[in-house]
Backbone and ligand atoms as CSV (ligand in chain L), in Angstrom:
chain,resi,resn,atom,element,x,y,z
A,1,MET,N,N,30.893,29.175,12.628
A,1,MET,CA,C,30.020,28.414,13.679
A,1,MET,C,C,28.609,28.600,13.313
A,2,ALA,N,N,28.166,29.764,12.921
A,2,ALA,CA,C,26.707,29.947,12.637
A,2,ALA,C,C,26.309,29.119,11.369
A,3,SER,N,N,27.232,29.001,10.398
A,3,SER,CA,C,26.900,28.136,9.225
A,3,SER,C,C,26.751,26.709,9.613
A,4,CYS,N,N,27.582,26.278,10.561
A,4,CYS,CA,C,27.515,24.943,11.008
A,4,CYS,C,C,26.174,24.656,11.726
A,5,MET,N,N,25.762,25.559,12.523
A,5,MET,CA,C,24.455,25.463,13.188
A,5,MET,C,C,23.352,25.379,12.225
A,6,GLY,N,N,23.398,26.354,11.197
A,6,GLY,CA,C,22.432,26.383,10.213
A,6,GLY,C,C,22.375,25.096,9.395
A,7,CYS,N,N,23.448,24.461,9.059
A,7,CYS,CA,C,23.569,23.276,8.352
A,7,CYS,C,C,22.942,22.186,9.173
A,8,MET,N,N,23.305,22.117,10.389
A,8,MET,CA,C,22.765,21.023,11.249
A,8,MET,C,C,21.294,21.130,11.460
A,9,LEU,N,N,20.800,22.415,11.580
A,9,LEU,CA,C,19.350,22.609,11.748
A,9,LEU,C,C,18.601,22.180,10.497
A,10,GLY,N,N,19.236,22.548,9.330
A,10,GLY,CA,C,18.627,22.214,7.970
A,10,GLY,C,C,18.603,20.702,7.851
A,11,CYS,N,N,19.665,20.035,8.196
A,11,CYS,CA,C,19.649,18.600,8.112
A,11,CYS,C,C,18.669,17.914,8.994
A,12,LEU,N,N,18.530,18.496,10.179
A,12,LEU,CA,C,17.576,17.936,11.110
A,12,LEU,C,C,16.183,17.980,10.618
A,13,PHE,N,N,15.864,19.253,10.028
A,13,PHE,CA,C,14.494,19.486,9.439
A,13,PHE,C,C,14.228,18.481,8.413
A,14,ILE,N,N,15.154,18.324,7.473
A,14,ILE,CA,C,14.991,17.362,6.365
A,14,ILE,C,C,14.813,15.958,6.841
A,15,VAL,N,N,15.704,15.557,7.727
A,15,VAL,CA,C,15.614,14.176,8.224
A,15,VAL,C,C,14.240,13.901,8.906
A,16,ALA,N,N,13.840,14.913,9.708
A,16,ALA,CA,C,12.466,14.764,10.410
A,16,ALA,C,C,11.396,14.628,9.417
A,17,ALA,N,N,11.486,15.405,8.294
A,17,ALA,CA,C,10.464,15.463,7.272
A,17,ALA,C,C,10.483,14.115,6.498
A,18,LEU,N,N,11.651,13.623,6.225
A,18,LEU,CA,C,11.779,12.308,5.495
A,18,LEU,C,C,11.266,11.257,6.407
A,19,LEU,N,N,11.548,11.266,7.603
A,19,LEU,CA,C,11.106,10.185,8.556
A,19,LEU,C,C,9.540,10.150,8.565
A,20,GLN,N,N,8.989,11.412,8.732
A,20,GLN,CA,C,7.564,11.488,8.783
A,20,GLN,C,C,6.952,10.949,7.478
A,21,GLY,N,N,7.612,11.219,6.304
A,21,GLY,CA,C,7.173,10.721,5.070
A,21,GLY,C,C,7.163,9.221,5.029
A,22,ALA,N,N,8.206,8.683,5.508
A,22,ALA,CA,C,8.327,7.203,5.474
A,22,ALA,C,C,7.283,6.629,6.419
A,23,ALA,N,N,7.036,7.182,7.555
A,23,ALA,CA,C,6.014,6.691,8.513
A,23,ALA,C,C,4.628,6.768,7.989
A,24,ALA,N,N,4.469,7.654,7.022
A,24,ALA,CA,C,3.116,7.782,6.483
A,24,ALA,C,C,2.758,6.589,5.611
A,25,GLN,N,N,3.667,5.859,5.182
A,25,GLN,CA,C,3.365,4.680,4.338
A,25,GLN,C,C,2.647,3.541,5.216
A,26,THR,N,N,1.525,3.027,4.646
A,26,THR,CA,C,0.736,2.154,5.415
A,26,THR,C,C,0.862,0.709,4.900
A,27,THR,N,N,0.697,-0.211,5.871
A,27,THR,CA,C,0.523,-1.620,5.482
A,27,THR,C,C,-0.954,-1.953,5.572
A,28,HIS,N,N,-1.600,-2.339,4.488
A,28,HIS,CA,C,-2.944,-2.755,4.463
A,28,HIS,C,C,-3.120,-4.293,4.573
A,29,GLU,N,N,-3.720,-4.720,5.580
A,29,GLU,CA,C,-3.986,-6.150,5.660
A,29,GLU,C,C,-5.212,-6.367,4.817
A,30,VAL,N,N,-4.982,-7.108,3.761
A,30,VAL,CA,C,-6.133,-7.363,2.784
A,30,VAL,C,C,-6.927,-8.604,3.243
A,31,GLY,N,N,-8.038,-8.323,3.847
A,31,GLY,CA,C,-8.830,-9.521,4.177
A,31,GLY,C,C,-9.918,-9.206,5.220
A,32,GLU,N,N,-10.571,-10.296,5.646
A,32,GLU,CA,C,-11.666,-10.144,6.426
A,32,GLU,C,C,-11.256,-10.510,7.982
A,33,LEU,N,N,-11.766,-9.665,8.836
A,33,LEU,CA,C,-11.426,-9.923,10.250
A,33,LEU,C,C,-12.115,-11.150,10.771
A,34,ILE,N,N,-11.290,-12.025,11.245
A,34,ILE,CA,C,-11.924,-13.283,11.783
A,34,ILE,C,C,-11.830,-13.387,13.335
A,35,VAL,N,N,-12.487,-14.404,13.896
A,35,VAL,CA,C,-12.419,-14.569,15.314
A,35,VAL,C,C,-10.972,-14.726,15.771
A,36,GLY,N,N,-10.491,-13.986,16.761
A,36,GLY,CA,C,-9.096,-14.056,17.164
A,36,GLY,C,C,-8.419,-12.764,16.734
A,37,GLY,N,N,-9.061,-11.940,15.889
A,37,GLY,CA,C,-8.530,-10.693,15.632
A,37,GLY,C,C,-7.515,-10.647,14.425
A,38,TYR,N,N,-7.593,-11.648,13.550
A,38,TYR,CA,C,-6.745,-11.681,12.381
A,38,TYR,C,C,-7.483,-11.287,11.150
A,39,TYR,N,N,-6.744,-10.534,10.249
A,39,TYR,CA,C,-7.320,-10.285,8.954
A,39,TYR,C,C,-6.793,-11.364,8.008
A,40,VAL,N,N,-7.753,-12.080,7.307
A,40,VAL,CA,C,-7.394,-13.214,6.517
A,40,VAL,C,C,-7.969,-12.994,5.058
A,41,TRP,N,N,-7.058,-13.333,4.165
A,41,TRP,CA,C,-7.445,-13.324,2.729
A,41,TRP,C,C,-8.226,-14.621,2.459
A,42,LYS,N,N,-9.477,-14.570,2.261
A,42,LYS,CA,C,-10.283,-15.735,2.111
A,42,LYS,C,C,-11.620,-15.419,1.324
A,43,VAL,N,N,-12.378,-16.401,1.030
A,43,VAL,CA,C,-13.612,-16.190,0.382
A,43,VAL,C,C,-14.476,-15.353,1.271
A,44,PRO,N,N,-14.935,-14.161,0.867
A,44,PRO,CA,C,-15.701,-13.357,1.771
A,44,PRO,C,C,-16.983,-14.020,2.317
A,45,SER,N,N,-17.241,-13.739,3.640
A,45,SER,CA,C,-18.544,-14.177,4.170
A,45,SER,C,C,-19.573,-13.202,3.728
A,46,ALA,N,N,-20.865,-13.493,4.091
A,46,ALA,CA,C,-22.008,-12.695,3.511
A,46,ALA,C,C,-21.894,-11.185,4.015
A,47,ASN,N,N,-21.280,-10.982,5.118
A,47,ASN,CA,C,-21.211,-9.575,5.614
A,47,ASN,C,C,-19.882,-8.894,5.377
A,48,PHE,N,N,-19.159,-9.392,4.323
A,48,PHE,CA,C,-17.819,-8.704,3.947
A,48,PHE,C,C,-17.756,-8.605,2.497
A,49,SER,N,N,-17.200,-7.524,2.026
A,49,SER,CA,C,-16.978,-7.285,0.609
A,49,SER,C,C,-15.654,-6.679,0.405
A,50,TYR,N,N,-14.815,-7.289,-0.391
A,50,TYR,CA,C,-13.543,-6.630,-0.767
A,50,TYR,C,C,-13.669,-5.301,-1.499
A,51,ALA,N,N,-14.755,-5.144,-2.219
A,51,ALA,CA,C,-14.981,-3.827,-2.886
A,51,ALA,C,C,-15.286,-2.733,-1.961
A,52,THR,N,N,-16.041,-3.061,-0.887
A,52,THR,CA,C,-16.292,-2.075,0.133
A,52,THR,C,C,-15.014,-1.791,0.921
A,53,TRP,N,N,-14.282,-2.907,1.305
A,53,TRP,CA,C,-13.012,-2.715,2.041
A,53,TRP,C,C,-12.100,-1.793,1.286
A,54,SER,N,N,-11.926,-2.066,-0.035
A,54,SER,CA,C,-11.078,-1.310,-0.913
A,54,SER,C,C,-11.438,0.225,-0.916
A,55,ALA,N,N,-12.791,0.399,-1.137
A,55,ALA,CA,C,-13.345,1.677,-1.304
A,55,ALA,C,C,-13.115,2.585,0.009
A,56,ASN,N,N,-12.908,1.939,1.127
A,56,ASN,CA,C,-12.821,2.632,2.446
A,56,ASN,C,C,-11.355,2.872,2.830
A,57,GLN,N,N,-10.376,2.598,1.946
A,57,GLN,CA,C,-9.031,2.718,2.249
A,57,GLN,C,C,-8.391,3.756,1.194
A,58,THR,N,N,-7.334,4.330,1.644
A,58,THR,CA,C,-6.521,5.203,0.751
A,58,THR,C,C,-5.196,4.448,0.487
A,59,PHE,N,N,-4.885,4.192,-0.769
A,59,PHE,CA,C,-3.684,3.548,-1.185
A,59,PHE,C,C,-2.675,4.526,-1.828
A,60,THR,N,N,-1.518,4.466,-1.388
A,60,THR,CA,C,-0.475,5.321,-1.937
A,60,THR,C,C,0.709,4.559,-2.318
A,61,VAL,N,N,1.383,5.011,-3.390
A,61,VAL,CA,C,2.608,4.294,-3.855
A,61,VAL,C,C,3.648,4.150,-2.694
A,62,GLY,N,N,4.120,3.008,-2.511
A,62,GLY,CA,C,4.975,2.679,-1.352
A,62,GLY,C,C,4.289,2.011,-0.190
A,63,ASP,N,N,2.952,2.009,-0.219
A,63,ASP,CA,C,2.182,1.268,0.775
A,63,ASP,C,C,2.376,-0.260,0.516
A,64,LYS,N,N,2.107,-1.019,1.517
A,64,LYS,CA,C,2.224,-2.405,1.358
A,64,LYS,C,C,0.894,-3.127,1.573
A,65,LEU,N,N,0.655,-4.172,0.780
A,65,LEU,CA,C,-0.565,-5.003,0.866
A,65,LEU,C,C,-0.102,-6.287,1.587
A,66,GLN,N,N,-0.736,-6.604,2.628
A,66,GLN,CA,C,-0.345,-7.884,3.313
A,66,GLN,C,C,-1.535,-8.917,3.106
A,67,PHE,N,N,-1.272,-9.986,2.573
A,67,PHE,CA,C,-2.191,-11.042,2.347
A,67,PHE,C,C,-1.913,-12.217,3.348
A,68,ASN,N,N,-2.793,-12.404,4.299
A,68,ASN,CA,C,-2.515,-13.516,5.292
A,68,ASN,C,C,-3.326,-14.699,4.930
A,69,PHE,N,N,-2.763,-15.883,4.751
A,69,PHE,CA,C,-3.574,-17.108,4.496
A,69,PHE,C,C,-2.672,-18.319,4.654
A,70,ALA,N,N,-3.337,-19.455,4.877
A,70,ALA,CA,C,-2.643,-20.707,4.991
A,70,ALA,C,C,-2.244,-21.215,3.646
A,71,THR,N,N,-0.935,-21.581,3.549
A,71,THR,CA,C,-0.417,-22.126,2.224
A,71,THR,C,C,-1.300,-23.207,1.719
A,72,ASN,N,N,-1.660,-23.228,0.360
A,72,ASN,CA,C,-2.491,-24.186,-0.251
A,72,ASN,C,C,-3.976,-23.896,-0.127
A,73,ASP,N,N,-4.349,-23.191,0.915
A,73,ASP,CA,C,-5.824,-22.851,1.034
A,73,ASP,C,C,-6.119,-21.759,-0.051
A,74,HIS,N,N,-5.247,-20.864,-0.205
A,74,HIS,CA,C,-5.382,-19.691,-1.143
A,74,HIS,C,C,-4.121,-19.311,-1.774
A,75,ASP,N,N,-4.191,-18.384,-2.735
A,75,ASP,CA,C,-2.984,-17.795,-3.250
A,75,ASP,C,C,-3.392,-16.334,-3.643
A,76,VAL,N,N,-2.406,-15.586,-4.087
A,76,VAL,CA,C,-2.656,-14.194,-4.533
A,76,VAL,C,C,-1.998,-14.033,-5.948
A,77,ALA,N,N,-2.841,-13.783,-6.915
A,77,ALA,CA,C,-2.368,-13.635,-8.289
A,77,ALA,C,C,-2.557,-12.187,-8.644
A,78,VAL,N,N,-1.490,-11.530,-9.151
A,78,VAL,CA,C,-1.508,-10.080,-9.607
A,78,VAL,C,C,-1.965,-10.201,-11.064
A,79,VAL,N,N,-3.084,-9.620,-11.329
A,79,VAL,CA,C,-3.716,-9.879,-12.660
A,79,VAL,C,C,-4.112,-8.496,-13.344
A,80,SER,N,N,-4.514,-8.611,-14.622
A,80,SER,CA,C,-5.096,-7.522,-15.380
A,80,SER,C,C,-6.499,-7.249,-14.903
A,81,LYS,N,N,-7.085,-6.194,-15.352
A,81,LYS,CA,C,-8.491,-5.880,-15.138
A,81,LYS,C,C,-9.387,-6.936,-15.782
A,82,ALA,N,N,-9.045,-7.365,-16.947
A,82,ALA,CA,C,-9.819,-8.320,-17.734
A,82,ALA,C,C,-9.840,-9.612,-16.911
A,83,ALA,N,N,-8.627,-10.068,-16.400
A,83,ALA,CA,C,-8.556,-11.300,-15.706
A,83,ALA,C,C,-9.266,-11.220,-14.360
A,84,TYR,N,N,-9.241,-9.990,-13.849
A,84,TYR,CA,C,-9.897,-9.804,-12.537
A,84,TYR,C,C,-11.359,-9.946,-12.751
A,85,GLU,N,N,-11.912,-9.266,-13.744
A,85,GLU,CA,C,-13.365,-9.220,-14.009
A,85,GLU,C,C,-13.870,-10.642,-14.394
A,86,SER,N,N,-13.081,-11.377,-15.139
A,86,SER,CA,C,-13.526,-12.689,-15.675
A,86,SER,C,C,-13.001,-13.866,-14.898
A,87,CYS,N,N,-12.227,-13.615,-13.813
A,87,CYS,CA,C,-11.584,-14.696,-13.069
A,87,CYS,C,C,-10.700,-15.644,-13.930
A,88,ILE,N,N,-9.934,-14.993,-14.797
A,88,ILE,CA,C,-8.971,-15.788,-15.623
A,88,ILE,C,C,-7.760,-16.116,-14.744
A,89,LYS,N,N,-7.576,-17.356,-14.428
A,89,LYS,CA,C,-6.572,-17.779,-13.474
A,89,LYS,C,C,-5.222,-18.242,-13.965
A,90,THR,N,N,-5.114,-18.241,-15.297
A,90,THR,CA,C,-3.886,-18.683,-15.856
A,90,THR,C,C,-3.039,-17.604,-16.402
A,91,ASP,N,N,-3.503,-16.363,-16.351
A,91,ASP,CA,C,-2.896,-15.240,-16.956
A,91,ASP,C,C,-2.512,-14.193,-15.832
A,92,TYR,N,N,-1.466,-14.339,-15.248
A,92,TYR,CA,C,-1.138,-13.341,-14.159
A,92,TYR,C,C,0.280,-12.862,-14.285
A,93,TYR,N,N,0.507,-11.730,-13.700
A,93,TYR,CA,C,1.853,-11.068,-13.752
A,93,TYR,C,C,2.780,-11.751,-12.767
A,94,SER,N,N,2.235,-12.044,-11.641
A,94,SER,CA,C,2.967,-12.765,-10.544
A,94,SER,C,C,2.019,-13.467,-9.641
A,95,ILE,N,N,2.533,-14.418,-8.885
A,95,ILE,CA,C,1.601,-15.172,-7.988
A,95,ILE,C,C,2.369,-15.523,-6.733
A,96,TYR,N,N,1.657,-15.457,-5.597
A,96,TYR,CA,C,2.137,-15.707,-4.312
A,96,TYR,C,C,1.463,-16.832,-3.693
A,97,ASN,N,N,2.155,-17.932,-3.245
A,97,ASN,CA,C,1.498,-19.165,-2.664
A,97,ASN,C,C,1.526,-19.239,-1.148
A,98,LYS,N,N,2.125,-18.191,-0.614
A,98,LYS,CA,C,2.002,-18.127,0.949
A,98,LYS,C,C,1.833,-16.742,1.335
A,99,THR,N,N,1.528,-16.611,2.651
A,99,THR,CA,C,1.365,-15.241,3.210
A,99,THR,C,C,2.422,-14.294,2.670
A,100,SER,N,N,1.938,-13.147,2.096
A,100,SER,CA,C,2.986,-12.306,1.470
A,100,SER,C,C,2.585,-10.846,1.693
A,101,THR,N,N,3.664,-10.063,1.597
A,101,THR,CA,C,3.517,-8.600,1.683
A,101,THR,C,C,3.993,-8.106,0.317
A,102,ILE,N,N,3.059,-7.352,-0.410
A,102,ILE,CA,C,3.386,-6.884,-1.677
A,102,ILE,C,C,3.429,-5.318,-1.595
A,103,THR,N,N,4.616,-4.679,-1.980
A,103,THR,CA,C,4.641,-3.303,-2.038
A,103,THR,C,C,4.076,-2.740,-3.316
A,104,ILE,N,N,3.285,-1.758,-3.149
A,104,ILE,CA,C,2.637,-1.023,-4.303
A,104,ILE,C,C,3.711,-0.157,-4.924
A,105,GLU,N,N,4.006,-0.510,-6.170
A,105,GLU,CA,C,5.072,0.146,-6.886
A,105,GLU,C,C,4.655,1.352,-7.770
A,106,SER,N,N,3.374,1.286,-8.136
A,106,SER,CA,C,2.957,2.373,-9.115
A,106,SER,C,C,1.508,2.763,-8.802
A,107,ALA,N,N,1.198,3.954,-9.367
A,107,ALA,CA,C,-0.097,4.522,-9.248
A,107,ALA,C,C,-1.087,3.774,-10.231
A,108,GLY,N,N,-2.319,4.056,-10.012
A,108,GLY,CA,C,-3.314,3.465,-10.925
A,108,GLY,C,C,-4.069,2.255,-10.282
A,109,GLU,N,N,-4.756,1.531,-11.175
A,109,GLU,CA,C,-5.447,0.390,-10.684
A,109,GLU,C,C,-4.642,-0.883,-10.559
A,110,HIS,N,N,-4.840,-1.610,-9.480
A,110,HIS,CA,C,-4.104,-2.920,-9.334
A,110,HIS,C,C,-5.248,-4.005,-8.949
A,111,TYR,N,N,-4.969,-5.155,-9.518
A,111,TYR,CA,C,-6.015,-6.189,-9.338
A,111,TYR,C,C,-5.353,-7.504,-8.754
A,112,TYR,N,N,-6.076,-8.137,-7.837
A,112,TYR,CA,C,-5.540,-9.332,-7.178
A,112,TYR,C,C,-6.700,-10.351,-7.085
A,113,ILE,N,N,-6.420,-11.596,-7.420
A,113,ILE,CA,C,-7.417,-12.628,-7.321
A,113,ILE,C,C,-6.785,-13.862,-6.622
A,114,CYS,N,N,-7.612,-14.783,-6.110
A,114,CYS,CA,C,-7.230,-16.151,-5.718
A,114,CYS,C,C,-7.603,-16.994,-6.774
A,115,THR,N,N,-6.613,-17.868,-7.155
A,115,THR,CA,C,-6.867,-18.828,-8.386
A,115,THR,C,C,-7.267,-20.170,-7.786
A,116,ILE,N,N,-7.478,-20.412,-6.586
A,116,ILE,CA,C,-7.804,-21.760,-6.056
A,116,ILE,C,C,-9.329,-21.988,-6.252
A,117,ASP,N,N,-9.691,-23.209,-6.768
A,117,ASP,CA,C,-11.021,-23.569,-6.985
A,117,ASP,C,C,-11.937,-22.451,-7.507
A,118,GLN,N,N,-13.086,-22.217,-6.951
A,118,GLN,CA,C,-13.952,-21.206,-7.400
A,118,GLN,C,C,-13.951,-19.937,-6.574
A,119,HIS,N,N,-12.767,-19.751,-5.828
A,119,HIS,CA,C,-12.708,-18.648,-4.942
A,119,HIS,C,C,-12.970,-17.274,-5.568
A,120,CYS,N,N,-12.313,-17.123,-6.734
A,120,CYS,CA,C,-12.445,-15.838,-7.431
A,120,CYS,C,C,-13.960,-15.640,-7.820
A,121,GLU,N,N,-14.540,-16.668,-8.375
A,121,GLU,CA,C,-16.037,-16.498,-8.724
A,121,GLU,C,C,-16.824,-16.170,-7.549
A,122,ASN,N,N,-16.393,-16.591,-6.364
A,122,ASN,CA,C,-17.052,-16.307,-5.099
A,122,ASN,C,C,-16.513,-15.057,-4.474
A,123,ASN,N,N,-15.958,-14.214,-5.321
A,123,ASN,CA,C,-15.608,-12.830,-4.950
A,123,ASN,C,C,-14.304,-12.705,-4.019
A,124,GLN,N,N,-13.468,-13.707,-4.026
A,124,GLN,CA,C,-12.183,-13.544,-3.361
A,124,GLN,C,C,-11.202,-12.844,-4.367
A,125,LYS,N,N,-11.499,-11.592,-4.517
A,125,LYS,CA,C,-10.663,-10.801,-5.473
A,125,LYS,C,C,-10.893,-9.342,-5.018
A,126,VAL,N,N,-9.815,-8.578,-5.279
A,126,VAL,CA,C,-9.850,-7.127,-4.839
A,126,VAL,C,C,-9.161,-6.275,-5.904
A,127,ALA,N,N,-9.799,-5.153,-6.151
A,127,ALA,CA,C,-9.279,-4.091,-6.989
A,127,ALA,C,C,-8.903,-2.862,-6.098
A,128,ILE,N,N,-7.738,-2.305,-6.349
A,128,ILE,CA,C,-7.430,-1.116,-5.564
A,128,ILE,C,C,-7.028,0.020,-6.553
A,129,MET,N,N,-7.347,1.174,-6.042
A,129,MET,CA,C,-6.984,2.424,-6.851
A,129,MET,C,C,-5.924,3.058,-5.998
A,130,VAL,N,N,-4.767,3.199,-6.671
A,130,VAL,CA,C,-3.595,3.852,-5.965
A,130,VAL,C,C,-3.348,5.264,-6.529
A,131,SER,N,N,-3.260,6.181,-5.560
A,131,SER,CA,C,-2.971,7.565,-5.944
A,131,SER,C,C,-1.418,7.699,-6.127
A,132,GLY,N,N,-1.027,8.478,-7.019
A,132,GLY,CA,C,0.346,8.682,-7.278
A,132,GLY,C,C,0.788,9.828,-6.318
A,133,SER,N,N,1.534,9.442,-5.312
A,133,SER,CA,C,1.887,10.410,-4.259
A,133,SER,C,C,3.315,10.346,-3.992
A,134,SER,N,N,3.947,11.460,-3.860
A,134,SER,CA,C,5.290,11.507,-3.362
A,134,SER,C,C,5.364,12.143,-1.985
A,135,ILE,N,N,6.475,12.090,-1.372
A,135,ILE,CA,C,6.553,12.733,-0.030
A,135,ILE,C,C,6.114,14.183,-0.130
A,136,LEU,N,N,6.534,14.845,-1.174
A,136,LEU,CA,C,6.236,16.312,-1.247
A,136,LEU,C,C,4.773,16.483,-1.414
A,137,SER,N,N,4.050,15.711,-2.170
A,137,SER,CA,C,2.558,15.944,-2.338
A,137,SER,C,C,1.792,15.368,-1.220
A,138,TYR,N,N,2.450,14.706,-0.333
A,138,TYR,CA,C,1.749,13.945,0.721
A,138,TYR,C,C,1.027,14.961,1.700
A,139,SER,N,N,1.695,15.966,2.079
A,139,SER,CA,C,1.027,16.908,2.977
A,139,SER,C,C,1.619,18.288,2.928
A,140,PRO,N,N,0.800,19.294,2.973
A,140,PRO,CA,C,1.321,20.717,2.838
A,140,PRO,C,C,2.240,21.045,3.987
A,141,ALA,N,N,1.955,20.538,5.225
A,141,ALA,CA,C,2.761,20.783,6.314
A,141,ALA,C,C,4.140,20.246,6.166
A,142,LEU,N,N,4.241,19.090,5.531
A,142,LEU,CA,C,5.501,18.324,5.284
A,142,LEU,C,C,6.303,19.161,4.354
A,143,THR,N,N,5.628,19.628,3.258
A,143,THR,CA,C,6.212,20.413,2.244
A,143,THR,C,C,6.873,21.734,2.868
A,144,LEU,N,N,6.110,22.326,3.660
A,144,LEU,CA,C,6.611,23.522,4.235
A,144,LEU,C,C,7.832,23.235,5.169
A,145,LEU,N,N,7.838,22.107,5.847
A,145,LEU,CA,C,8.914,21.793,6.760
A,145,LEU,C,C,10.138,21.451,5.836
A,146,LEU,N,N,9.951,20.876,4.699
A,146,LEU,CA,C,11.081,20.566,3.837
A,146,LEU,C,C,11.736,21.895,3.289
A,147,LEU,N,N,10.747,22.776,2.902
A,147,LEU,CA,C,11.202,24.097,2.418
A,147,LEU,C,C,11.949,24.858,3.449
A,148,LEU,N,N,11.495,24.859,4.686
A,148,LEU,CA,C,12.146,25.554,5.740
A,148,LEU,C,C,13.588,24.951,5.926
A,149,GLY,N,N,13.647,23.657,5.874
A,149,GLY,CA,C,14.925,22.921,6.094
A,149,GLY,C,C,15.911,23.339,4.926
A,150,ALA,N,N,15.412,23.402,3.761
A,150,ALA,CA,C,16.213,23.727,2.599
A,150,ALA,C,C,16.661,25.202,2.742
A,151,ALA,N,N,15.692,26.052,3.031
A,151,ALA,CA,C,15.903,27.478,3.167
A,151,ALA,C,C,16.969,27.785,4.267
A,152,SER,N,N,16.872,27.079,5.378
A,152,SER,CA,C,17.894,27.346,6.520
A,152,SER,C,C,19.199,26.899,6.052
A,153,LEU,N,N,19.389,25.898,5.265
A,153,LEU,CA,C,20.622,25.405,4.746
A,153,LEU,C,C,21.215,26.477,3.906
A,154,PHE,N,N,20.392,26.950,2.962
A,154,PHE,CA,C,20.843,27.981,2.048
A,154,PHE,C,C,21.198,29.266,2.705
A,155,PHE,N,N,20.475,29.719,3.665
A,155,PHE,CA,C,20.584,30.998,4.404
A,155,PHE,C,C,21.950,30.961,5.128
A,156,PHE,N,N,22.201,29.845,5.901
A,156,PHE,CA,C,23.332,29.854,6.752
A,156,PHE,C,C,24.625,29.532,6.062
A,157,PHE,N,N,24.570,28.932,4.861
A,157,PHE,CA,C,25.769,28.564,4.261
A,157,PHE,C,C,26.588,29.727,3.756
L,1,CU,CU,CU,-8.754,-18.600,-2.153
């Protein structure tokens, strides 16, 4: 009976920790806040900068980038650093032609540009730096919770 309780307690701890880890993943709306309260992927106005936007956010593997825009007005091309810097629009890893949510799959730098007209030259492009984070490295409290869960499993079995 005691081992059953311990097992259940351990499982609950781990499930709670995993749920908290999943909830920690963020969806970043990549864009400028417009009238009406929407974030839109667009050519930045004078008082908005994608560089500043990016610098003020924390990106973690598993986070999502949401690009909102009207089809044909813009697109999102995932590009290399060189293509980002020089606005090379024909050399991309993938491209999205309508409002899209892109999951960040890996740590490091990621680059996105709009290939429509001169939008990229007018700074409709964003670079993000993604930290390599797992659930365990996400927070010390979470790690402790996981360890407690595992320990109670071990102890009661
Ligand atoms: Cu555009």
